[in-house]
C-alpha positions as CSV (number, residue, x, y, z in Angstrom):
1,M,5.1,28.1,-37.9
2,N,2.6,31.0,-38.1
3,Y,0.6,31.6,-35.0
4,P,-2.4,34.0,-34.4
5,R,-1.3,37.2,-32.7
6,T,-1.6,37.6,-29.0
7,P,-5.2,38.2,-28.0
8,N,-6.1,41.6,-26.5
9,C,-6.1,41.9,-22.7
10,P,-9.5,41.2,-21.4
11,K,-11.3,43.9,-19.6
12,D,-10.6,44.1,-15.8
13,L,-7.3,42.3,-16.3
14,F,-3.8,44.2,-16.2
15,E,-1.4,43.6,-19.1
16,F,2.3,43.0,-18.2
17,K,5.2,42.5,-20.4
18,A,7.8,40.2,-18.9
19,I,11.1,38.6,-20.1
20,I,11.9,35.1,-18.6
21,E,14.9,33.3,-19.8
22,D,15.2,35.6,-22.8
23,V,11.6,34.9,-23.9
24,E,9.3,37.9,-24.0
25,L,5.8,37.3,-22.6
26,T,2.7,39.1,-22.6
27,C,1.0,38.4,-19.3
28,F,-2.5,39.1,-18.1
29,L,-3.1,39.4,-14.5
30,E,-6.0,39.9,-12.1
31,Y,-5.7,42.5,-9.3
32,S,-7.1,42.0,-5.9
33,P,-7.1,44.9,-3.6
34,A,-6.2,44.8,0.0
35,E,-9.0,43.6,2.4
36,K,-9.3,44.4,6.2
37,G,-10.6,41.2,7.8
38,S,-13.3,41.6,10.4
39,T,-13.0,41.2,14.1
40,D,-15.3,39.9,16.8
41,S,-16.8,42.3,19.5
42,Y,-13.6,42.0,21.7
43,G,-11.4,43.0,18.7
44,A,-9.9,39.7,18.1
45,P,-9.5,38.7,14.4
46,Y,-12.5,36.9,13.0
47,E,-11.3,36.8,9.4
48,P,-7.7,37.3,8.1
49,D,-6.5,40.5,6.4
50,F,-5.7,40.1,2.9
51,E,-2.7,42.1,1.2
52,E,-3.2,43.3,-2.3
53,S,-2.0,41.0,-5.1
54,M,-2.0,39.8,-8.7
55,T,-2.9,36.5,-9.9
56,L,-1.3,35.4,-13.2
57,N,-4.1,34.3,-15.7
58,N,-2.1,34.1,-19.0
59,A,1.4,34.2,-20.1
60,Y,1.6,34.5,-23.9
61,I,4.8,34.1,-25.9
62,M,5.3,37.6,-27.4
63,D,3.3,38.0,-30.8
64,T,1.6,34.5,-30.6
65,D,-1.4,33.0,-28.9
66,V,0.6,30.3,-27.2
67,D,-0.1,30.6,-23.4
68,V,2.5,29.1,-21.3
69,A,1.3,30.2,-18.1
70,H,0.7,26.4,-16.8
71,M,4.0,25.4,-17.7
72,L,6.0,28.0,-15.6
73,L,7.7,27.2,-12.4
74,Q,6.0,28.7,-9.3
75,S,9.0,30.9,-8.6
76,L,8.6,32.5,-12.0
77,V,4.9,33.0,-11.5
78,D,5.8,34.6,-8.1
79,H,8.0,36.9,-9.8
80,I,5.8,38.0,-12.6
81,E,3.0,38.6,-10.0
82,V,5.2,40.8,-7.6
83,S,6.9,42.5,-10.6
84,A,3.4,43.3,-12.1
85,L,2.2,44.7,-8.8
86,E,4.9,46.9,-8.4
87,K,4.2,48.3,-12.0
88,F,0.5,48.4,-11.2
89,N,1.1,50.6,-8.2
90,E,3.4,53.0,-10.3
91,R,0.4,54.0,-12.3
């Protein structure tokens, strides 16, 4: 079957190559920087802190336009997001 090529990475997303179960994936992820939550006048937390993170938007089978992100197990999504964040921070 002839599939169109993987789309270009959209602006503001991070491209990450992953291999899951011998399948090469081109992943597009959204980066969220860490945020310090606010506190009240007594210093008690009013809003929670958020750690920096990556969110998987797309996972294309290499050199195709077949997006399988919605079919991946959550454990695989978590692995891709953590690995992509490590790679992002190496830049």
